[in-house]
N, C-alpha and C positions, 0 to 999 in steps of 0.2 A: 768309576768316574774321574779319577786323578790322572789315571790313562789317557781318559780322552780330553779333559782341561790340556791337560800335558799338550797332545795332540793338535789343538785346535791353538794354542798358546803359539806353537812351531809354526804355525800355518799361518797365522796371522803377521809373527815377525817375518817371516819367508816373503809376504806379498808387502809386507812395507819395505824390505829391501830391494827388491821388484822395483818398486815405483821410484824409490830413490836411485838406481842404477838406469832409469830411463830417461834419457836426454831426449825422448821426442816431446815436440809445442804441441800443449791442447788448450784452448782456449777455456778460459777458467770467466765464472759470473764473479764479480765486483763485491769483495768481502767488506761486512760493515766497518767502517771506521769513527764509530760513533765520536772518538773524542780528540779526533784531529781538526787543528784549527788555520784555517783560510791565513796564509801571510800577505797576502793582497798586495803580491809585487809584480804585477801583468802576469799577460797572456805570453805565449810564444808565437814570434814571425811565419808567416809561411808554413802552419800546423793546417794540414787539413782533416785528421781524423782526430776521434773525439779518444781521450783517456780509456784506454781499455788492458786487461788482465789477460795473463794467461799461467799455465801450470810445466814445470822442465825439472827434472832432477828432483821432483816429489816436493818442488816450492813455487809460493805465490809468486808472479813477476807481474810489473805494471810498466808499460811504455806510455808513450805519448802522454807523460804528464803536464797539462800548462797550467795547473792551477796548484802553486807550492802548497801544501800543509808542512805542519809541523805536530805531530802527538808527544804529550807529555805521556812518560810512565815514570810514575812516583814511587817511591819505596814508603814503607807503613814509616809513619810523622815520628816515632819512638825509634825507629834505625835510620832516620835521615843522618847523614853527617855534614850535608852542605853542599857538597861537591855535585856539582853537574855535567851531563857528556853531552854532546850533542854529536849525534851517531849520522853517518853520511852511508848509504848503502850503493855498493856499485853495481855495472852494467854498461858501462862504455857510455857512459852518458845517452845511452838511447833507450835502456829499461833499468829497473832496479830490483836487483835479489831483496826486496823488502824484510823478507821476514827471517832468511838465514843470515842478512846482514843489517836487520836492523832490529825488529821486534826480539827475535830471540838474544839478542846482547841487551837490548834494553831491559828486559827482564831479569838476565843473569846480573849486570848493573844494579841494580833494584836491590839484588837478593844481599849486595854488598853495602847497601845503606846507599847508594847515589840516584841522584834524580839521572833519568837519560831522556833526551828527547828525538825522536827519529827523522828526520829530515827528507822527505819527499819531495826533492827538488824539480824541478821544470826540466825537459828532458828534450832532445833531438827530435826532430817530427820522423815516424817510422811508416810503413805502408800500413793502411787500413786494414784491407785483408791479412788474414793471418794468414795465408798461404805464401804471400810476396811477403810478408814480415818473414817467413819460414828462409825465402829465398834469399833476402838481404843479410840476414844472420852468418849465413854461409859464405857470403860474399864479401862482405864488407873486410877491410883488412884490421886483422887484430880485434875483430867484436865476436871474441866465443865468450861463451855463457860464464859468468862469476860462480855460478853455483855449480859442483862437480859430483859425478856418482862419488857413492861414498865408496872410498876406499881407492880413488886412481885421482889421477888429472887430467886436465882436459887436453885430450889428441890432436895438438894444434903446433902450426908450424909460429915461432916468435915471429910476429910482425917486424918489418922494418920501422925503420925509425919513423916517427910522424911528427907534424908540427905542433905545438900547443893551440887545442883548440879552445874556440871563443868560451870563457867561461862567466860570461859577463852577469847572463841569468840566475846563473847556479851561487855566485858570490852576492846577488843579491837577496837571493834566498834564504842564505846563510847567515846573513847580518842581519835581514829581519827574523830569525828565528833567534839568534843573540839577541837582540833588542827587544824582545817579548819575554824570553827568559830573564832577562835582569827587571823589565816591569814587573813580574808576575813573581819578582822571587821571595819576595817573604810571604806569599801563598802558597810558593811552592816547596818552601822550607830549604830554598839554595841561600849560599852565599855568591853575592854577585861575583868576589873577586875568586873562586873557584869553578870556574866554568873553563872545560877542556874540550879539544873536538878529536873523534877519533873517525874513520872510515875506511872503504874496505875496494881495494882496485879503484876504478873513475873513482870512489866515497874519498881514498885515501889520494891521490890526485887534488883532491876537490879541496881535502884538510887543507894541504902545503900551499893551495893557490889562495886559500882564505888566510892562512896565515901571514904570509908573504905580502899578499895584497889590498886587505882589508885597512882603511884606518878607525874603523870603529870598533874591533873584536880586538882585546886582549884574552887569548891562554893562558890558561894556567898549565896546560901540557898539549902537547899535540901527537897522536899516535896513528899513523899512517900503517894498513896492515895489508902485506900485498901489494904497496904501493912498487911507485916508480923510485930505483936506490941511487941516481944520475945524481950531480956535484950541484951545490948551491951556496951562494954566496949567505954567511948566514950572522945578523948581526949581534950584537954584544951581549944583546938583554934576551937573546934565545929561548923561548920557555923550553923544559925537557922535551925528549922525544922519546918517543917507544915504537919499534919499529920489530916485525915477525911474518915472516917470511918463507915460503918451502925451496930449498935447493933445485928442485925438481919443477918448479913453476915454470912451464914453457911459455909465459908473457911477459914477466915481470923481470925475472934473474937472468942475468947476464954471466955473471962473474965481478959486477959492478959493486965498491960498496963508497963509491961517492959520498952518497948522502951522509954516510956513518962518520968517513973521515971528516966532513967538512962540520957538522958540529962538534968534533973533538977536538980540531983545530982550533974552532973559536972559543974551546974548551967551556963548553955548555952542556949540561947532564945530556947522555945518552945512554940506551939500553937497546942491544939490536939481540935479538934471536934469530936466529938460521937452521931451520929444521929439515932434517937429513930428507923426507919426502912428505908431502899433502897438497901436494897440485898446486891451483890457482883458483880460491873462491872456496874456502874450507870452512869459512864461517867459525861457530864453535867449534869446532873440529871433527872430524870421524874417527871412531874406535880402533884402534888398534894401528894407527899415525901418531906418529909424533907431536903432531899439531895440535892431538884431540884437547890437550893439555896448557896451550898458548894461553886460555884464559885465567887459569889457576897461576900462571908468571904473571903477568899483566896485574892482574889484583892484588899480588904481592908486590910488585912496584910501584902501585899506588899506595898498600900500605907501607911501605919502607919509607915513602916522603911524607906520611902524615895525612893526608887527604883522603884515609878513610876514618880519622878521627873527628869528632866534633868540635868543632870552633879553632881548629889549627887550618889556618889563611897561608902558612909557608909556602913561599916557592923553593923547590931545591934549589941550593947554591954551585 
């Protein structure tokens, strides 16, 4: 009987691993999102298709988002420390790896007593038909999947530099999310002075765009995970920055450390982790890769700055 159980478990694990390594795009029925709150920021111009879901690399993805929502993930009130994080998944602004870079991250933050809010922001239109969408994924420059097969990087040629996309919709969605958190801070056991933002890939881009362009949001910290490392002008009161990236990321790493240097030159707190491997879109990380431990490092950084302790609204000096 024990041998049978062991064999069954081994088969199930092998099956799960095979699914995780399958880059094929499969249609997926929309999952229930009972706690999603509509942000009321409007729709998407020239959007002919309705929101739809698909599965790739074993993960649920959503595209053609025209109605932005915010899904709160709240820790046990007894564990809540007052810190909150807006989590922005990636997907090239054309789809969202909403589980790998959203829901999973939020649940992990809850374990640390942090309230997390997954932002399902509006996206650029993609073809309604799944087959046409698959073709567009392969022909759009730089639009590689944000979720990679377990244990490997995306096999893609680094894209040529592109102009910064118009993120007006996405910024409005982020600002509405921030305002909603502040409005419900007491109910959600959040300190409105302790709201940070983190994002992955395109979500990392939105995180930094939100910090530099919003006049309504004041972040406790910003954490772009496998985002662009280009140099920027950093204000003297910039929030602490946390960056994690794999050196074999084919989309984001080209030996550039401008973002880190910019924060350092501005004498603002910055922590940077460049991992030996992990590719692009590792989310919570894959076993047997250095990136598997990035979230523990990030949690330690939060703790070191006092943001995992109750009643401590201090910002790192």
